[in-house]
Backbone as a printed PyTorch tensor [residue, N CA C, xyz], in Angstrom:
tensor([[[ 27.0210,  10.0060, -37.8780],
         [ 26.6960,   9.6200, -36.4520],
         [ 25.3020,   9.0060, -36.3940]],

        [[ 25.1700,   8.0140, -35.4880],
         [ 23.9700,   7.2220, -35.4370],
         [ 23.5330,   7.3070, -33.9810]],

        [[ 22.2430,   7.4870, -33.7630],
         [ 21.7330,   7.4290, -32.3180],
         [ 21.4940,   5.9930, -31.8900]],

        [[ 22.1200,   5.5350, -30.7690],
         [ 21.9910,   4.2370, -30.2350],
         [ 21.2920,   4.2480, -29.0310]],

        [[ 20.4650,   3.2090, -28.6940],
         [ 19.7400,   3.2380, -27.4090],
         [ 19.9770,   1.9130, -26.7490]],

        [[ 20.2430,   1.9840, -25.4340],
         [ 20.7130,   0.8480, -24.6250],
         [ 19.6610,   0.6430, -23.5150]],

        [[ 19.0830,  -0.6160, -23.3410],
         [ 18.2830,  -0.8260, -22.1950],
         [ 19.2770,  -1.3490, -21.0060]],

        [[ 19.0800,  -0.7600, -19.8270],
         [ 19.8760,  -1.0150, -18.7460],
         [ 19.0390,  -1.6380, -17.5910]],

        [[ 19.6010,  -2.6820, -17.0800],
         [ 18.8750,  -3.2730, -15.9730],
         [ 19.7460,  -3.9860, -14.9590]],

        [[ 19.3400,  -4.0600, -13.6950],
         [ 20.0170,  -4.7200, -12.6280],
         [ 19.0820,  -5.0250, -11.5020]],

        [[ 19.3320,  -6.2360, -10.8530],
         [ 18.6590,  -6.5060,  -9.5500],
         [ 19.6360,  -7.0130,  -8.4430]],

        [[ 20.9820,  -6.9160,  -8.6840],
         [ 21.8720,  -7.3100,  -7.6440],
         [ 22.7570,  -5.9100,  -7.4380]],

        [[ 22.5050,  -5.3510,  -6.2650],
         [ 23.1230,  -4.0760,  -5.9590],
         [ 22.8620,  -3.1110,  -7.1790]],

        [[ 21.5680,  -2.8800,  -7.4500],
         [ 21.3420,  -2.2460,  -8.7540],
         [ 21.7820,  -0.6250,  -8.7060]],

        [[ 21.6050,   0.0450,  -7.5530],
         [ 22.1790,   1.4510,  -7.6420],
         [ 23.6750,   1.5070,  -7.9240]],

        [[ 24.4750,   0.5920,  -7.2190],
         [ 25.7850,   0.5410,  -7.5920],
         [ 26.2390,   0.2410,  -8.9430]],

        [[ 25.5270,  -0.8350,  -9.4710],
         [ 25.9320,  -1.2910, -10.8030],
         [ 25.4850,  -0.3410, -11.9210]],

        [[ 24.2980,   0.1880, -11.7470],
         [ 23.8170,   1.1120, -12.8310],
         [ 24.5390,   2.3820, -12.7540]],

        [[ 24.8780,   2.9780, -11.6550],
         [ 25.7760,   4.1920, -11.6490],
         [ 27.0200,   3.8110, -12.3620]],

        [[ 27.6160,   2.8580, -11.9960],
         [ 28.8620,   2.4420, -12.5760],
         [ 28.8670,   2.3700, -14.0430]],

        [[ 27.7630,   1.6000, -14.5280],
         [ 27.5390,   1.4700, -16.0510],
         [ 27.4670,   2.6930, -16.7010]],

        [[ 26.7340,   3.7260, -16.1220],
         [ 26.6460,   4.9400, -16.7580],
         [ 27.9210,   5.7330, -16.9240]],

        [[ 28.7040,   5.5810, -15.8900],
         [ 30.0870,   6.1360, -15.9370],
         [ 30.7890,   5.5050, -17.0790]],

        [[ 30.8560,   4.3490, -17.0990],
         [ 31.5000,   3.5210, -18.1500],
         [ 31.0110,   3.8290, -19.5650]],

        [[ 29.8020,   3.9270, -19.7030],
         [ 29.1070,   4.1930, -20.9960],
         [ 29.5010,   5.7260, -21.4480]],

        [[ 29.4440,   6.6690, -20.5420],
         [ 29.8780,   8.0260, -20.8180],
         [ 31.3810,   8.0420, -21.2380]],

        [[ 32.2190,   7.3480, -20.4730],
         [ 33.5700,   7.3230, -20.8150],
         [ 33.8070,   6.7650, -22.4050]],

        [[ 32.9950,   5.8530, -22.8210],
         [ 33.0700,   5.2790, -24.1170],
         [ 32.3810,   6.0430, -25.2650]],

        [[ 31.2500,   6.7230, -24.7860],
         [ 30.3640,   7.3600, -25.8020],
         [ 30.0770,   8.9080, -25.6340]],

        [[ 30.5670,   9.3590, -24.5510],
         [ 30.3030,  10.8210, -24.4210],
         [ 29.0250,  11.1250, -23.7330]],

        [[ 28.3530,  12.1960, -24.0230],
         [ 27.1920,  12.6420, -23.5550],
         [ 26.0340,  11.5940, -23.7700]],

        [[ 25.3800,  11.3010, -22.6880],
         [ 24.2910,  10.3310, -22.6340],
         [ 22.8410,  11.0900, -22.4700]],

        [[ 21.8180,  10.5330, -23.1280],
         [ 20.5110,  10.8480, -22.7030],
         [ 19.9780,   9.8130, -21.8880]],

        [[ 19.4590,  10.0790, -20.7280],
         [ 19.2190,   9.1480, -19.6720],
         [ 17.7690,   9.2970, -19.2440]],

        [[ 16.9900,   8.1800, -19.3160],
         [ 15.5530,   8.1530, -18.9470],
         [ 15.5710,   8.2020, -17.3560]],

        [[ 14.3110,   8.1270, -16.9040],
         [ 14.0950,   8.0210, -15.4620],
         [ 14.4390,   6.5510, -15.1860]],

        [[ 14.6540,   6.2030, -13.9090],
         [ 14.7790,   4.9030, -13.5650],
         [ 13.6010,   4.3250, -12.9710]],

        [[ 13.1560,   3.0750, -13.3850],
         [ 11.9730,   2.4200, -13.0690],
         [ 12.2810,   1.1420, -12.4190]],

        [[ 11.4400,   0.9390, -11.2740],
         [ 11.5820,  -0.4060, -10.6450],
         [ 10.4360,  -1.1840, -10.9510]],

        [[ 10.6580,  -2.5310, -10.9240],
         [  9.5600,  -3.5090, -11.2000],
         [  9.9220,  -4.8080, -10.6210]],

        [[  8.9060,  -5.6370, -10.5730],
         [  9.2010,  -7.0610,  -9.9960],
         [  9.9470,  -7.8010, -11.2120]],

        [[ 10.7470,  -8.8080, -10.7600],
         [ 11.4460,  -9.6800, -11.6670],
         [ 10.3630, -10.3220, -12.5400]],

        [[ 10.7370, -10.6150, -13.8760],
         [  9.8230, -11.1950, -14.7490],
         [ 10.4900, -12.5460, -15.1590]],

        [[  9.6070, -13.5710, -15.0950],
         [ 10.0470, -14.9310, -15.6810],
         [ 10.7270, -15.7340, -14.4860]],

        [[ 10.8460, -15.1450, -13.2580],
         [ 11.4180, -15.8280, -12.1530],
         [ 11.0870, -15.1450, -10.8450]],

        [[ 11.3440, -15.7520,  -9.6910],
         [ 11.1690, -15.1500,  -8.4360],
         [ 12.5230, -14.6090,  -8.0170]],

        [[ 12.5910, -13.2290,  -7.7460],
         [ 13.8710, -12.6930,  -7.5070],
         [ 13.6270, -11.2020,  -6.9390]],

        [[ 14.7880, -10.6320,  -6.5960],
         [ 14.6340,  -9.1740,  -6.2000],
         [ 14.1030,  -8.3380,  -7.3890]],

        [[ 13.5640,  -7.2310,  -6.9750],
         [ 13.0660,  -6.1760,  -7.9370],
         [ 14.3050,  -5.7960,  -8.8920]],

        [[ 13.8500,  -5.3440, -10.0770],
         [ 14.8570,  -4.6980, -11.0250],
         [ 14.7360,  -3.2810, -11.1770]],

        [[ 15.7940,  -2.6910, -11.3590],
         [ 15.8410,  -1.2010, -11.6570],
         [ 16.1910,  -1.1890, -13.1640]],

        [[ 15.4240,  -0.4180, -14.0560],
         [ 15.6380,  -0.3890, -15.4280],
         [ 15.5290,   1.0200, -15.8990]],

        [[ 16.2230,   1.2980, -16.9330],
         [ 16.2670,   2.5640, -17.5740],
         [ 16.6470,   2.4050, -18.9800]],

        [[ 16.6870,   3.4930, -19.8830],
         [ 17.1650,   3.3730, -21.3430],
         [ 18.1280,   4.6520, -21.3560]],

        [[ 19.1870,   4.4600, -22.0470],
         [ 20.2700,   5.3960, -22.2790],
         [ 20.4920,   5.5250, -23.7000]],

        [[ 20.6320,   6.7080, -24.2710],
         [ 20.9840,   7.0230, -25.6800],
         [ 22.1750,   7.8180, -25.8760]],

        [[ 22.8310,   7.6710, -27.0820],
         [ 24.0610,   8.3870, -27.3220],
         [ 24.2640,   8.2730, -28.9130]],

        [[ 25.0660,   9.2850, -29.3000],
         [ 25.5150,   9.2940, -30.6730],
         [ 26.8550,   8.4920, -30.7990]],

        [[ 26.8800,   7.9090, -31.9540],
         [ 28.1860,   6.9700, -32.0260],
         [ 28.4360,   6.6730, -33.5670]],

        [[ 29.6850,   6.5260, -33.9000],
         [ 30.0240,   6.0390, -35.1880],
         [ 30.4460,   4.5710, -35.1880]],

        [[ 30.3480,   3.9020, -33.9370],
         [ 30.6930,   2.4970, -33.8310],
         [ 29.5350,   1.6900, -34.4840]],

        [[ 29.8890,   0.5430, -35.0270],
         [ 28.9520,  -0.4600, -35.5170],
         [ 28.1140,  -0.9840, -34.4460]],

        [[ 26.9560,  -1.4970, -34.7200],
         [ 26.1910,  -2.2280, -33.7600],
         [ 26.9970,  -3.4240, -33.0680]],

        [[ 27.6770,  -4.1730, -33.8190],
         [ 28.5070,  -5.3110, -33.1960],
         [ 29.5040,  -4.7460, -32.2930]],

        [[ 30.2480,  -3.6450, -32.6530],
         [ 31.2410,  -3.0900, -31.8200],
         [ 30.5610,  -2.5190, -30.4830]],

        [[ 29.3710,  -1.9000, -30.6120],
         [ 28.6760,  -1.4790, -29.3330],
         [ 28.3400,  -2.5910, -28.4820]],

        [[ 27.8650,  -3.7120, -29.1850],
         [ 27.4990,  -4.9290, -28.3770],
         [ 28.6820,  -5.3630, -27.5640]],

        [[ 29.8020,  -5.4910, -28.2480],
         [ 31.1290,  -5.9720, -27.6240],
         [ 31.4780,  -5.0730, -26.4520]],

        [[ 31.3430,  -3.8050, -26.6760],
         [ 31.8010,  -2.9070, -25.4240],
         [ 30.6200,  -3.1390, -24.3480]],

        [[ 29.4370,  -3.3770, -24.7260],
         [ 28.5360,  -3.5670, -23.5700],
         [ 28.7410,  -4.8770, -22.7820]],

        [[ 29.0260,  -5.8500, -23.5340],
         [ 29.4450,  -7.1930, -22.8980],
         [ 30.6350,  -7.0320, -22.0280]],

        [[ 31.6710,  -6.1470, -22.3880],
         [ 32.7650,  -5.9500, -21.5940],
         [ 32.4120,  -5.1630, -20.2480]],

        [[ 31.5260,  -4.1590, -20.4230],
         [ 31.1320,  -3.4190, -19.2380],
         [ 30.3930,  -4.4040, -18.2470]],

        [[ 29.5710,  -5.1280, -18.8200],
         [ 28.8040,  -6.0850, -18.0130],
         [ 29.7960,  -7.0220, -17.2980]],

        [[ 30.6900,  -7.4100, -18.0890],
         [ 31.7510,  -8.3970, -17.4130],
         [ 32.5130,  -7.7470, -16.3170]],

        [[ 32.9340,  -6.5560, -16.5120],
         [ 33.6420,  -5.7600, -15.5510],
         [ 32.9880,  -5.5720, -14.2740]],

        [[ 31.6070,  -5.6820, -14.3760],
         [ 30.7070,  -5.5030, -13.1510],
         [ 30.1950,  -6.7760, -12.6010]],

        [[ 30.8520,  -7.9790, -12.9710],
         [ 30.3810,  -9.1970, -12.4040],
         [ 29.3750,  -9.9530, -13.1530]],

        [[ 28.9460,  -9.5230, -14.2650],
         [ 27.8650, -10.3130, -15.0120],
         [ 28.5160, -11.6130, -15.5060]],

        [[ 27.8130, -12.6280, -15.2920],
         [ 28.3140, -14.0040, -15.7870],
         [ 27.2230, -14.3680, -16.9140]],

        [[ 27.7510, -14.3990, -18.0030],
         [ 26.8740, -14.8510, -19.2760],
         [ 26.6820, -16.3970, -19.2220]],

        [[ 25.7340, -16.8310, -19.9500],
         [ 25.4900, -18.2980, -20.0170],
         [ 24.4840, -18.7980, -19.0070]],

        [[ 23.9710, -17.9500, -18.1030],
         [ 23.1420, -18.3260, -17.0860],
         [ 21.7900, -18.3480, -17.7210]],

        [[ 20.8190, -18.6870, -16.9430],
         [ 19.3350, -18.6790, -17.4070],
         [ 19.0730, -17.2390, -17.7620]],

        [[ 18.3420, -17.0760, -18.9520],
         [ 17.9080, -15.7570, -19.4480],
         [ 17.0280, -14.9550, -18.4100]],

        [[ 16.2590, -15.8180, -17.6120],
         [ 15.4340, -15.1380, -16.4540],
         [ 16.0840, -15.4630, -15.1620]],

        [[ 17.1160, -14.5960, -14.7830],
         [ 17.7440, -14.8610, -13.5290],
         [ 18.3220, -13.4010, -13.0530]],

        [[ 18.6070, -13.3930, -11.6780],
         [ 19.2890, -12.1950, -11.2460],
         [ 20.4390, -11.8750, -11.8670]],

        [[ 20.8920, -10.5770, -11.8760],
         [ 22.1870, -10.2160, -12.6360],
         [ 22.5230,  -8.8560, -12.1530]],

        [[ 23.9370,  -8.7000, -12.0850],
         [ 24.5940,  -7.4150, -11.6010],
         [ 24.1380,  -6.2870, -12.5800]],

        [[ 24.1040,  -6.6040, -13.9600],
         [ 24.0740,  -5.6150, -14.9530],
         [ 23.6110,  -6.3940, -16.2690]],

        [[ 22.5740,  -5.7540, -16.8620],
         [ 22.2110,  -6.2630, -18.2530],
         [ 22.0770,  -5.1190, -19.1610]],

        [[ 22.9930,  -5.0890, -20.1910],
         [ 23.0040,  -3.8410, -20.9520],
         [ 22.7180,  -4.5580, -22.5030]],

        [[ 21.6280,  -3.9040, -23.1620],
         [ 21.2430,  -4.4580, -24.3440],
         [ 21.1500,  -3.3080, -25.3150]],

        [[ 21.7170,  -3.4160, -26.5570],
         [ 21.5020,  -2.4450, -27.5420],
         [ 20.1220,  -2.7860, -28.1630]],

        [[ 19.2110,  -1.7840, -27.9910],
         [ 17.7230,  -2.0450, -28.4490],
         [ 17.5110,  -1.3330, -29.8520]],

        [[ 18.1790,  -0.1050, -30.0320],
         [ 17.9900,   0.5200, -31.2430],
         [ 19.2560,   1.0700, -31.8230]],

        [[ 19.3950,   1.0490, -33.1370],
         [ 20.5590,   1.6550, -33.7010],
         [ 20.0580,   2.4290, -34.8640]],

        [[ 19.8020,   3.7540, -34.5350],
         [ 19.0630,   4.4600, -35.6790],
         [ 17.7300,   3.7810, -36.1060]],

        [[ 17.5600,   3.6800, -37.3580],
         [ 16.3000,   3.0700, -37.8930],
         [ 16.7290,   1.6190, -38.4140]],

        [[ 17.8270,   1.1780, -38.0290],
         [ 18.3290,  -0.1100, -38.5460],
         [ 17.4090,  -1.3170, -38.2310]],

        [[ 17.3290,  -2.1010, -39.1700],
         [ 16.5270,  -3.4040, -38.9560],
         [ 17.5320,  -4.5480, -39.4370]],

        [[ 18.0440,  -5.3150, -38.4570],
         [ 19.0680,  -6.2680, -38.8040],
         [ 19.1450,  -7.3590, -37.9730]],

        [[ 19.7140,  -8.4190, -38.4020],
         [ 19.9920,  -9.6330, -37.6590],
         [ 21.4450, -10.0850, -38.0400]],

        [[ 22.3320,  -9.8790, -37.1930],
         [ 23.7190, -10.1420, -37.4180],
         [ 24.2790, -10.9380, -36.2560]],

        [[ 24.8000, -12.1330, -36.4220],
         [ 25.2100, -13.1130, -35.3780],
         [ 24.0190, -13.1430, -34.3210]],

        [[ 24.2420, -12.8480, -32.9740],
         [ 23.0810, -12.9660, -32.0910],
         [ 22.4310, -11.6400, -31.8890]],

        [[ 22.8000, -10.5910, -32.6390],
         [ 22.1670,  -9.2720, -32.4640],
         [ 21.0330,  -9.0620, -33.4020]],

        [[ 19.9250,  -8.7440, -32.7920],
         [ 18.6130,  -8.5230, -33.5800],
         [ 18.2530,  -7.0310, -33.2860]],

        [[ 18.0690,  -6.3220, -34.2830],
         [ 17.6160,  -4.8160, -34.0010],
         [ 16.4250,  -4.5960, -34.9110]],

        [[ 15.4540,  -3.8390, -34.4960],
         [ 15.2820,  -3.5270, -33.0550],
         [ 15.0240,  -4.6150, -32.1930]],

        [[ 15.3260,  -4.6180, -30.9240],
         [ 15.0590,  -5.7160, -29.9340],
         [ 13.5110,  -5.8740, -29.7730]],

        [[ 13.1350,  -7.1230, -29.8410],
         [ 11.6630,  -7.3590, -29.7090],
         [ 11.2460,  -7.0520, -28.1820]],

        [[ 12.1440,  -6.8350, -27.2110],
         [ 11.8680,  -6.4740, -25.7680],
         [ 11.1450,  -5.0230, -25.8370]],

        [[ 11.3460,  -4.2680, -26.7740],
         [ 10.7850,  -2.9190, -26.8450],
         [  9.2190,  -3.0870, -26.7910]],

        [[  8.7220,  -4.0050, -27.5380],
         [  7.3190,  -4.2200, -27.6580],
         [  6.8420,  -5.0970, -26.6820]],

        [[  7.4970,  -5.8970, -25.8530],
         [  7.1570,  -6.9310, -24.9610],
         [  7.0830,  -6.5170, -23.5140]],

        [[  8.1320,  -5.6660, -23.1640],
         [  8.2270,  -5.3030, -21.6630],
         [  8.1100,  -3.8650, -21.3830]],

        [[  7.2570,  -3.5740, -20.3520],
         [  6.9640,  -2.1830, -20.0030],
         [  8.3110,  -1.6480, -19.5410]],

        [[  9.2230,  -2.3570, -18.9520],
         [ 10.5000,  -1.7560, -18.3580],
         [ 11.5100,  -1.2830, -19.4830]],

        [[ 11.0410,  -1.7440, -20.7010],
         [ 12.0380,  -1.2200, -21.7710],
         [ 11.1870,  -0.0590, -22.5610]],

        [[  9.8820,  -0.3210, -22.8060],
         [  9.1610,   0.6900, -23.5960],
         [  8.8170,   2.0240, -22.9010]],

        [[  8.4460,   1.8540, -21.5440],
         [  8.2310,   3.1600, -20.9970],
         [  9.3560,   4.1860, -20.8740]],

        [[ 10.6140,   3.6680, -20.4480],
         [ 11.6430,   4.6730, -20.4580],
         [ 12.0590,   5.1010, -21.8170]],

        [[ 11.8580,   4.1290, -22.9010],
         [ 12.1750,   4.6340, -24.4040],
         [ 11.2950,   5.6060, -24.7380]],

        [[  9.9260,   5.4650, -24.4770],
         [  8.9420,   6.4010, -24.7890],
         [  9.1050,   7.7140, -24.0500]],

        [[  9.6980,   7.7300, -22.9480],
         [  9.9460,   8.9830, -22.1310],
         [ 11.1100,   9.7350, -22.8760]],

        [[ 11.9790,   9.1370, -23.3950],
         [ 13.1770,   9.9720, -24.0120],
         [ 13.0780,   9.9640, -25.5620]],

        [[ 12.1960,   9.2190, -26.1640],
         [ 12.1360,   9.2640, -27.4720],
         [ 10.6090,   9.0410, -27.8910]],

        [[  9.7470,  10.0210, -27.4240],
         [  8.2830,   9.7640, -27.7510],
         [  7.9340,   9.9440, -29.1540]],

        [[  8.5800,  10.8360, -29.8000],
         [  7.9910,  10.9890, -31.3790],
         [  8.7000,  10.2280, -32.3920]],

        [[  9.6550,   9.5440, -31.9470],
         [ 10.4740,   8.5860, -32.9200],
         [  9.5380,   7.4320, -33.2490]],

        [[  9.8020,   6.8260, -34.3950],
         [  8.8440,   5.6080, -34.7950],
         [  9.6810,   4.3400, -34.7620]],

        [[  9.0750,   3.2960, -34.2180],
         [  9.6470,   2.0350, -34.2040],
         [  9.9440,   1.6470, -35.6430]],

        [[ 11.1360,   1.1660, -35.9490],
         [ 11.4670,   0.8690, -37.3500],
         [ 10.6130,  -0.1050, -37.9900]],

        [[  9.9550,  -1.0160, -37.3090],
         [  9.0890,  -2.0830, -38.0430],
         [  7.6740,  -1.7160, -38.0070]],

        [[  7.1200,  -1.3260, -36.7150],
         [  5.6670,  -1.0180, -36.6750],
         [  5.3530,   0.3630, -37.2350]],

        [[  6.3620,   1.1670, -37.2670],
         [  6.1870,   2.5600, -37.7390],
         [  5.1860,   3.4780, -36.7830]],

        [[  4.9470,   2.9470, -35.5480],
         [  4.2150,   3.6810, -34.6120],
         [  5.2460,   4.4100, -33.6230]],

        [[  4.7480,   5.4940, -33.2530],
         [  5.6770,   6.2720, -32.3270],
         [  5.8680,   5.6400, -30.9830]],

        [[  6.9140,   5.7460, -30.2580],
         [  7.1040,   5.1070, -28.9870],
         [  6.0780,   5.5930, -27.9820]],

        [[  5.5760,   6.8840, -28.1300],
         [  4.4670,   7.4120, -27.2700],
         [  3.2050,   6.5790, -27.5180]],

        [[  2.8830,   6.3330, -28.7300],
         [  1.6330,   5.6160, -29.1120],
         [  1.7490,   4.1930, -28.5040]],

        [[  2.9540,   3.5340, -28.8080],
         [  3.0550,   2.2900, -28.4120],
         [  2.8700,   2.1030, -26.9000]],

        [[  3.4160,   3.0220, -26.0900],
         [  3.3330,   3.0730, -24.7330],
         [  1.8030,   3.3090, -24.2590]],

        [[  1.0970,   4.2330, -24.8830],
         [ -0.2100,   4.4930, -24.6160],
         [ -1.1240,   3.3560, -24.8370]],

        [[ -0.8140,   2.4320, -25.7490],
         [ -1.6440,   1.3230, -26.0220],
         [ -1.1240,   0.0400, -25.3430]],

        [[ -0.0030,   0.1030, -24.6790],
         [  0.5610,  -1.0200, -24.0350],
         [ -0.4260,  -1.4520, -22.8480]],

        [[ -0.4400,  -2.8070, -22.5100],
         [ -1.2700,  -3.3460, -21.4600],
         [ -0.3730,  -3.0130, -20.1160]],

        [[ -0.6450,  -2.0660, -19.4800],
         [  0.0950,  -1.5980, -18.3680],
         [ -0.2470,  -2.3220, -17.1250]],

        [[ -1.1850,  -3.1740, -17.1030],
         [ -1.5300,  -4.1860, -16.0540],
         [ -0.6820,  -5.3750, -16.1560]],

        [[ -0.0650,  -5.5930, -17.1620],
         [  0.8640,  -6.8520, -17.4150],
         [  2.0510,  -6.7530, -16.4970]],

        [[  2.6370,  -5.4750, -16.3800],
         [  3.9090,  -5.2560, -15.4870],
         [  3.7950,  -3.8740, -14.9270]],

        [[  3.7630,  -3.7780, -13.6660],
         [  3.6930,  -2.4610, -12.9320],
         [  5.1080,  -1.9470, -12.7210]],

        [[  5.3130,  -0.7270, -13.1410],
         [  6.5440,  -0.0290, -12.8070],
         [  6.2370,   1.1710, -12.0070]],

        [[  7.3220,   1.6030, -11.3390],
         [  7.2100,   2.7630, -10.4820],
         [  8.5500,   3.4920, -10.6370]],

        [[  8.5170,   4.7600, -10.8800],
         [  9.8030,   5.6290, -10.8660],
         [ 10.4360,   5.6350,  -9.5020]],

        [[ 11.7670,   5.5910,  -9.6590],
         [ 12.5970,   5.8210,  -8.3400],
         [ 13.7180,   6.7730,  -8.6100]],

        [[ 14.2250,   7.2580,  -7.5470],
         [ 15.4430,   8.0420,  -7.7600],
         [ 16.7540,   7.2620,  -7.3920]],

        [[ 17.5760,   7.2650,  -8.3980],
         [ 18.7510,   6.4610,  -8.2120],
         [ 19.6920,   7.1730,  -7.3710]]])
């Protein structure tokens, strides 16, 4: 079994879509480790605020199979792919970690570079996986978060 981590985000009816995605992921993968939910302003475009969190689970599925499942869950909740990367969305589910794997297969790159670039990915990951080390930098997620420029993107915890 491998521990996989998913970044979850939404800014279109986010409470509804995030809750539904958690139910769907639990049906596919069983018990989930779920971070707090954080709200932040949209990045890269003007739009409604996003809700973001990170979810972890154990699986025997390959990274590509997980990615396929995540795309299906997104589609089931109205996500239209092929739009601008920086745009509003009902649901954004990205496999960000698969154990300690470092890989590039098709369009899947692990670990996702968003971990090091965006507070809305790193903070919830550091919350649920503080002592684990990033497969490339070998720094703990806690340390990465402590040294992250928190003025770049302000997050605040919310109750879903």
